[in-house]
N, C-alpha and C positions, 0 to 999 in steps of 0.2 A: 504494500500500500504506500509506503514511504517513497518508493521509487517512482510511482505515478505522480506524486506531488512534485518531485524534482523535475520530472519530465515535462509536466504542464507549465511549471514556472519557467523553465528554459525555453519552452516553445513560444511563450508570449513575451519573453524578455527582449529588450532592444539589443542590437549587436554591440559588441565591445571593440570591434575593429573599425578601421577607417574604410569608408566606402571608396570606390574608384573615384578619382578626382572629378569626373563628369558623369552624367547619367547615360551617356551614349559612347560608343567607340568612335573616336575622331578619325576622319580620313587622313588628316595631316596633323601630327603632333606639334610641329612647328607653328602652324596656323593657330592651333588651340592655345599654345603658350603665348603667342602674340596677342590674342584676344584676352587672355587671362591677365596679362600685364596691363592692359587698358581698363579692364572691368573685373574686379575681384569677385563679383557675383557669379561668374562663369564656373568657378571651381567649388566643389562641395567643401565645406569647412571640416577640418580634422576633428576627431573625437578628443575631448579634453583628457589630459593625462590624469589618472586617478591618484589619490594620495598614497604615498608609500611606493610609488613606481620606482623600479630599479633600472634606470637608464645608464648612459655613459658615465663612467667614473669621473668625478671632479677631484682635483688634487691641489691643495694649497701648499706650494713648495716652501714658503716661508715658515710655516708651522712645523714642517717635517723635521724630526730630530735624527733620522737615519737609523732607527732601532732595528729595522729589517723584519719586524714581526709580520708585516703584511706579505713579505716575500715568502716567509716560512709557512704561512697558513693558506696561501693561494693554491687551490687544487688544480687549476688550469696552467699554472706557471706563467701567468700573464704579466707578472711584476718582476722587474729586473733591478737589482741594486747597482748604482754607479759609485764605486768606492772613492774616486777622486773628489766627487762633489758631496758624498754622503747623502745622496738623494735617490729617488727611484724613477724608473721609466715604466709606464704601463702600456702594454700592447692590447688595445681594445679588441682586435680581431681574435685574440686567444681567450679573452675574458668570458666566463660563463655567467656573469652577473649574479653571483651568489651572495655578495655583500659581506663575506667573511672578513675581508681586509678592513672594511669600515668598522666592523664590530670589535676587532682586535687592536685597532690603532689607539695608543694611549693619549695622543694629542688631538685626535679627530681632524686630521688633515685630509682624510679621504671621505668622500660622500658620494651618493648616487644622485645624478642630475635627472632632469626631465627629458633630456635629449635622447631621442630614439632613432633618428634618421641617420643611420651609420653605414649605409651601403656604399661600397667603393670597389673599383677594379683592382686597386693596389692595397694589399693588407698592411703595407708599411708607409702609407700616406700620412701626412702630417695630421690629418683629421682623426686617424686611428691610433696615434701614439701620444699618450698624455705625459708631458714632462713639466708642465707648469699649471 
């Protein structure tokens, strides 16, 4: 009986994902983007990010004391220690967004941001490596 309640609740719940930017498949993406730059009503607005969302890691380099606890606890080995600077480098393409590094940091220099648009052709692009 409980499973039926869950099923009906999910059946009538609103989607939690972003819809396609427009309600139709455009013939030309370039023309669509040109129209969208002139009129923002052309594109569907994105879904609001829920509280507690675990997006791209934010790193406050000035607060970091170089304790390396985040490096030790990271299951994806996405955090690398830079000994010369006593700071860390985070490879977002490797990150599994578990937030364990945030929990273990004694000075709270790591946090999860609301940024989720992380697609890139280059996993070593500047957008996917956090150093500041």
